[in-house]
MILONU-528469 format. One line per 3 residues: number of its first residue (from 1); their letters; for each residue x, z, y of N, C-alpha, C, O. Coordinates in Angstrom, 3 decimals. Layout:
<recs>
NUM) A) X Z Y X Z Y X Z Y X Z Y; ...
</recs>
This chain:
<recs>
1) MKL) -37.657 -100.807 16.363 -38.234 -100.748 15.374 -37.634 -99.984 14.411 -36.446 -99.997 14.086; -38.703 -99.187 13.888 -38.222 -98.016 12.894 -38.816 -97.912 11.525 -39.789 -98.641 11.329; -38.392 -97.094 10.471 -39.030 -96.770 9.368 -39.268 -95.796 9.416 -38.399 -95.004 9.778
4) ITA) -40.447 -95.382 9.109 -40.990 -93.830 8.706 -41.336 -93.478 7.694 -42.358 -94.026 7.283; -40.823 -92.638 6.983 -40.893 -91.974 5.652 -41.339 -90.732 5.744 -40.631 -89.897 6.308; -42.552 -90.386 5.229 -43.006 -89.059 5.078 -43.217 -88.902 3.501 -43.762 -89.660 2.699
7) MIQ) -42.406 -87.266 3.275 -43.235 -86.893 2.004 -44.122 -85.655 2.359 -43.870 -84.712 3.110; -45.424 -85.967 1.480 -46.495 -85.149 2.021 -47.028 -84.578 0.508 -46.706 -84.956 -0.618; -47.892 -83.606 0.902 -48.603 -82.885 -0.410 -49.578 -84.085 -0.585 -50.124 -84.672 0.349
10) PHR) -49.772 -84.464 -2.348 -50.600 -85.305 -2.405 -52.178 -85.027 -2.234 -52.974 -85.967 -2.241; -52.592 -83.682 -2.081 -54.085 -83.659 -1.891 -53.989 -83.875 0.018 -55.043 -83.798 0.649; -53.201 -84.029 0.461 -53.277 -84.422 2.030 -53.288 -85.702 2.279 -53.157 -86.061 3.449
13) LQK) -53.431 -86.571 1.345 -53.148 -88.095 1.612 -54.196 -88.587 2.302 -53.891 -89.376 3.197; -55.551 -88.309 2.123 -56.535 -88.769 2.636 -56.758 -88.217 3.936 -57.171 -89.024 4.768; -56.587 -87.052 4.311 -56.218 -86.850 5.806 -55.371 -87.408 6.659 -55.683 -87.653 7.824
16) VKD) -54.049 -87.695 6.076 -53.121 -88.538 6.809 -53.616 -89.764 6.925 -53.646 -90.198 8.077; -54.051 -90.518 6.000 -54.587 -91.727 6.089 -55.528 -91.790 7.384 -55.393 -92.542 8.349; -56.490 -90.840 7.178 -57.731 -90.663 8.266 -56.720 -91.004 9.662 -56.636 -92.030 10.337
19) ELF) -56.051 -89.766 9.764 -55.324 -89.786 11.151 -54.430 -90.918 11.598 -54.216 -91.208 12.775; -53.892 -91.574 10.458 -53.113 -92.973 10.696 -53.957 -93.934 11.471 -53.696 -94.537 12.512; -55.284 -93.940 10.548 -56.160 -95.111 11.031 -56.631 -94.747 12.504 -56.622 -95.561 13.426
22) KAN) -57.060 -93.368 12.620 -57.206 -93.444 14.185 -56.385 -93.461 15.127 -56.720 -93.284 16.298; -55.120 -93.689 14.716 -54.008 -93.968 15.886 -53.430 -95.583 15.591 -52.364 -96.044 15.999; -54.440 -96.264 14.783 -54.297 -97.689 14.845 -53.088 -97.831 14.308 -52.352 -98.664 14.838
25) VTK) -52.581 -97.062 13.132 -51.680 -97.547 11.989 -52.439 -97.666 10.938 -53.157 -96.771 10.493; -52.314 -98.831 10.466 -53.142 -99.284 9.137 -52.090 -100.040 8.133 -52.532 -100.486 7.074; -51.019 -100.154 8.382 -50.417 -100.779 7.323 -48.934 -100.021 6.841 -47.979 -99.832 7.595
28) MTM) -49.003 -99.651 5.415 -48.052 -98.529 5.005 -47.962 -98.924 3.382 -48.646 -99.728 2.749; -46.834 -98.037 2.927 -47.085 -98.401 1.484 -46.571 -96.791 1.069 -45.719 -96.033 1.532; -47.585 -96.700 -0.078 -47.495 -95.045 -0.734 -46.944 -95.209 -2.316 -47.159 -96.046 -3.193
31) NNV) -46.260 -94.194 -2.252 -45.775 -93.991 -3.749 -46.108 -92.520 -4.113 -46.140 -91.573 -3.327; -46.363 -92.501 -5.518 -46.485 -91.043 -5.906 -44.824 -90.520 -6.415 -44.157 -91.327 -7.064; -44.315 -89.329 -6.121 -42.929 -89.211 -6.247 -43.082 -87.533 -6.921 -44.128 -86.886 -6.954
34) HGC) -41.760 -87.095 -7.411 -41.500 -85.775 -7.476 -40.358 -85.739 -6.869 -39.577 -86.658 -6.619; -40.274 -84.132 -6.542 -39.140 -83.614 -5.646 -39.329 -82.210 -5.403 -40.376 -81.589 -5.585; -38.273 -81.770 -4.993 -38.330 -80.384 -4.540 -37.543 -80.212 -2.898 -36.977 -81.222 -2.478
37) GQQ) -37.530 -79.306 -2.264 -36.860 -78.860 -1.079 -36.945 -77.230 -1.098 -36.827 -76.448 -2.042; -37.137 -77.054 -0.020 -37.202 -75.476 0.309 -38.110 -74.779 -0.642 -37.848 -73.666 -1.098; -39.345 -75.555 -0.976 -40.322 -74.666 -1.959 -39.711 -74.341 -3.604 -40.251 -73.498 -4.321
40) SGY) -38.628 -75.078 -4.001 -37.949 -74.827 -4.997 -38.676 -74.841 -6.550 -38.079 -74.724 -7.621; -40.033 -75.005 -6.359 -40.565 -75.000 -7.793 -41.276 -73.541 -8.198 -41.720 -72.761 -7.355; -41.301 -73.337 -9.499 -41.940 -72.132 -9.903 -41.884 -72.343 -11.550 -41.871 -73.451 -12.085
43) DEK) -41.854 -71.104 -12.237 -41.699 -70.910 -13.636 -42.910 -70.757 -13.988 -43.680 -70.060 -13.326; -43.353 -71.535 -15.348 -44.519 -71.520 -16.073 -44.517 -71.219 -17.650 -43.664 -71.789 -18.330; -45.151 -70.616 -18.075 -44.846 -70.187 -19.518 -46.109 -71.225 -20.356 -47.320 -71.197 -20.136
46) YRG) -45.443 -72.013 -21.251 -46.379 -72.736 -22.096 -46.083 -72.708 -23.705 -45.051 -73.030 -24.294; -47.371 -72.199 -24.248 -46.962 -71.798 -25.764 -45.852 -70.930 -26.069 -45.103 -71.198 -27.009; -45.647 -69.670 -25.179 -44.719 -68.803 -25.288 -43.146 -69.084 -24.925 -42.165 -68.427 -25.271
49) VLH) -43.215 -70.298 -24.095 -41.882 -70.522 -23.769 -41.894 -70.951 -22.361 -42.750 -71.725 -21.934; -40.884 -70.421 -21.582 -40.892 -70.231 -20.121 -40.141 -71.607 -19.677 -38.975 -71.886 -19.956; -41.053 -72.415 -18.921 -40.590 -73.696 -18.403 -40.280 -73.538 -16.699 -41.039 -72.945 -15.933
52) EIN) -39.133 -74.134 -16.340 -38.877 -74.208 -14.876 -39.542 -75.428 -14.425 -39.314 -76.476 -15.030; -40.184 -75.411 -13.620 -40.818 -76.555 -12.789 -40.373 -76.280 -11.163 -40.777 -75.466 -10.333; -39.233 -77.473 -11.111 -38.534 -77.854 -9.982 -38.728 -79.194 -9.572 -38.162 -79.393 -8.497
55) LLP) -39.208 -80.012 -9.938 -39.703 -81.292 -9.319 -41.261 -81.152 -9.363 -41.899 -80.916 -10.389; -41.815 -81.338 -8.051 -43.187 -81.030 -7.758 -43.566 -82.495 -7.186 -42.794 -83.309 -6.678; -44.820 -82.604 -7.381 -45.477 -83.995 -7.343 -45.857 -83.998 -5.534 -46.350 -83.075 -4.886
58) KVR) -45.461 -85.269 -5.083 -45.563 -85.599 -3.752 -45.756 -87.153 -3.519 -45.587 -88.017 -4.380; -46.180 -87.382 -2.056 -46.612 -88.426 -2.002 -45.822 -89.057 -1.196 -45.772 -88.383 -0.167; -45.147 -90.022 -1.093 -44.170 -90.760 -0.074 -44.798 -91.700 0.456 -45.211 -92.571 -0.309
61) IEI) -45.039 -91.819 1.722 -45.322 -92.873 2.680 -44.497 -93.764 3.394 -43.693 -93.160 4.104; -44.427 -94.841 3.446 -43.703 -95.793 4.361 -44.150 -96.617 5.314 -44.902 -97.511 4.927; -43.860 -96.557 6.610 -44.413 -97.311 7.566 -43.513 -98.002 8.373 -42.856 -97.182 9.015
64) AVN) -43.235 -98.995 8.590 -42.344 -99.660 9.789 -43.374 -100.273 10.898 -44.405 -100.930 10.757; -42.757 -99.847 11.942 -43.353 -99.429 13.413 -42.431 -100.013 14.432 -41.207 -99.992 14.301; -43.140 -100.607 15.592 -42.587 -100.871 16.469 -42.347 -99.561 17.325 -42.966 -98.554 16.982
67) ENF) -41.426 -99.494 18.504 -41.278 -98.503 19.289 -42.403 -97.812 19.568 -42.626 -96.670 19.167; -43.206 -98.541 20.321 -44.573 -98.035 20.925 -45.729 -97.174 19.746 -46.697 -96.486 20.069; -45.355 -97.416 18.659 -46.054 -96.785 17.688 -45.330 -95.647 16.989 -45.831 -95.089 16.013
70) VQP) -44.072 -95.283 17.525 -43.211 -94.470 16.555 -43.916 -92.801 16.737 -44.102 -91.983 15.836; -44.151 -92.687 17.908 -44.580 -91.096 18.275 -46.058 -91.068 17.761 -46.407 -90.102 17.081; -46.868 -91.979 18.018 -48.383 -91.925 17.382 -48.398 -91.633 15.979 -49.193 -90.834 15.485
73) TID) -47.370 -92.385 15.205 -47.512 -92.212 13.714 -47.003 -91.153 13.296 -47.404 -90.648 12.247; -45.906 -90.540 14.115 -45.612 -88.943 13.604 -46.414 -88.066 13.911 -46.528 -87.117 13.135; -47.206 -88.103 15.115 -48.253 -87.137 15.502 -49.232 -87.422 14.398 -49.541 -86.302 13.992
76) AII) -49.883 -88.311 13.696 -50.946 -88.722 13.116 -50.644 -87.855 11.713 -51.400 -87.111 11.088; -49.265 -88.230 11.458 -48.815 -87.492 9.934 -48.904 -86.039 9.671 -49.221 -85.493 8.614; -48.545 -85.448 10.903 -48.135 -84.048 11.020 -49.760 -83.657 11.475 -49.990 -82.536 11.022
79) KGG) -50.636 -84.048 12.013 -52.085 -83.454 12.267 -52.765 -83.719 10.842 -53.638 -82.933 10.474; -52.446 -84.663 10.128 -53.182 -84.886 8.752 -52.362 -84.025 7.653 -52.930 -83.599 6.647; -51.068 -83.810 7.893 -50.464 -83.342 6.609 -50.126 -81.672 6.698 -49.729 -80.985 5.757
82) RIG) -50.347 -81.291 7.844 -49.848 -79.807 8.342 -50.766 -78.950 7.686 -51.974 -79.110 7.859; -50.225 -77.860 6.791 -51.159 -76.763 6.442 -50.709 -75.707 6.890 -51.495 -74.789 7.120; -49.414 -75.566 7.117 -48.754 -74.470 7.979 -47.905 -73.492 6.517 -47.720 -72.276 6.484
85) KIG) -47.647 -74.192 5.791 -47.226 -73.336 4.430 -45.835 -74.301 4.012 -45.865 -75.525 4.130; -44.586 -73.531 3.491 -43.529 -74.413 2.954 -44.105 -75.481 1.762 -45.099 -75.314 1.055; -43.357 -76.395 1.766 -43.942 -77.758 1.130 -44.727 -78.670 1.640 -45.245 -79.480 0.871
88) DGK) -44.998 -78.742 3.126 -45.908 -79.455 3.642 -45.318 -80.703 3.627 -46.051 -81.644 3.325; -44.164 -80.926 3.883 -43.071 -82.011 3.899 -42.196 -82.397 4.917 -41.763 -81.593 5.742; -41.876 -83.735 4.901 -40.669 -84.062 5.776 -41.025 -85.553 6.106 -41.571 -86.398 5.396
91) IFI) -40.559 -85.626 7.385 -40.657 -87.001 7.791 -39.397 -87.504 8.498 -38.891 -86.910 9.450; -38.916 -88.658 7.963 -37.391 -89.121 8.195 -37.881 -90.399 9.154 -38.987 -90.898 8.946; -37.162 -90.819 10.029 -37.075 -91.695 10.989 -35.492 -92.642 10.864 -34.345 -92.230 11.036
94) TEL) -35.931 -93.883 10.540 -34.882 -94.488 10.266 -34.879 -96.098 11.227 -35.887 -96.757 11.484; -33.627 -96.397 11.576 -33.665 -97.175 12.555 -33.294 -98.642 11.433 -32.469 -98.684 10.520; -34.341 -99.858 11.967 -34.339 -101.057 11.251 -33.726 -101.927 11.820 -34.101 -102.166 12.968
97) ADI) -32.775 -102.586 11.367 -31.819 -103.783 11.758 -32.781 -105.209 12.199 -32.620 -105.915 13.195; -33.717 -105.345 11.214 -34.173 -106.586 11.139 -35.638 -106.510 10.210 -35.618 -105.536 9.458; -36.653 -107.176 10.128 -37.677 -107.221 9.499 -37.864 -108.802 9.322 -37.552 -109.577 10.227
100) VRI) -38.410 -109.244 8.061 -38.531 -110.864 8.043 -40.038 -110.864 7.024 -40.212 -110.237 5.980; -40.776 -111.571 7.568 -42.137 -111.585 7.028 -42.172 -113.107 6.082 -42.183 -114.272 6.481; -42.182 -112.524 4.649 -41.489 -113.699 3.755 -42.829 -114.993 3.810 -42.445 -116.026 3.262
103) RTG) -43.952 -115.060 4.243 -44.557 -116.118 4.376 -44.472 -116.849 5.550 -44.885 -118.008 5.594; -43.899 -116.204 6.661 -43.880 -117.235 7.583 -42.278 -117.320 8.267 -41.846 -118.118 9.099; -41.773 -116.480 7.760 -40.079 -116.361 8.137 -40.040 -115.922 9.616 -39.101 -116.281 10.327
106) EHG) -41.136 -115.080 10.140 -40.880 -114.542 11.329 -40.152 -113.407 11.219 -40.275 -112.667 10.243; -39.196 -113.124 12.366 -38.192 -112.037 12.354 -38.690 -111.078 13.425 -39.421 -111.393 14.364; -38.051 -109.492 13.089 -38.201 -108.743 14.273 -39.551 -108.199 14.500 -40.367 -108.239 13.579
109) KIA) -39.837 -107.732 15.557 -41.177 -107.194 16.230 -42.349 -107.756 15.595 -43.159 -107.058 14.985; -42.479 -109.384 15.772 -43.562 -110.185 15.252 -43.840 -110.029 13.911 -44.938 -110.365 13.467; -42.766 -109.445 13.042 -42.843 -109.641 11.591 -43.655 -108.203 11.136 -44.124 -108.145 9.999
112) IG) -43.764 -107.326 11.846 -44.383 -106.026 11.552 -45.704 -106.213 11.758 -46.484 -105.798 10.900; -46.115 -106.757 12.730 -47.684 -107.019 12.970 -48.070 -106.218 13.687 -49.253 -106.209 14.025
</recs>
């Protein structure tokens, strides 16, 4: 079991979701977040004052998957999220020790669904 966390551009969310649905991945959590990486931001002048904008809007998607869905999930996120420029995002894969479904108390692979 893995937790796949992806940071993507907000305008690519619908395309990423479409690709995930095509890959039969329909369970996910999404948050609007702010951050910076290699992109590092930009300077903007507002009312004559220069402001450094270094925390840019991103979308964080978290998906818990069983082993057989890891690569299809990664491929779908890349296909939907890539435009080929700095700031496309990152994907983090984390090992999950256990998962518990609160409603039934099921553990492990069964709890992912």
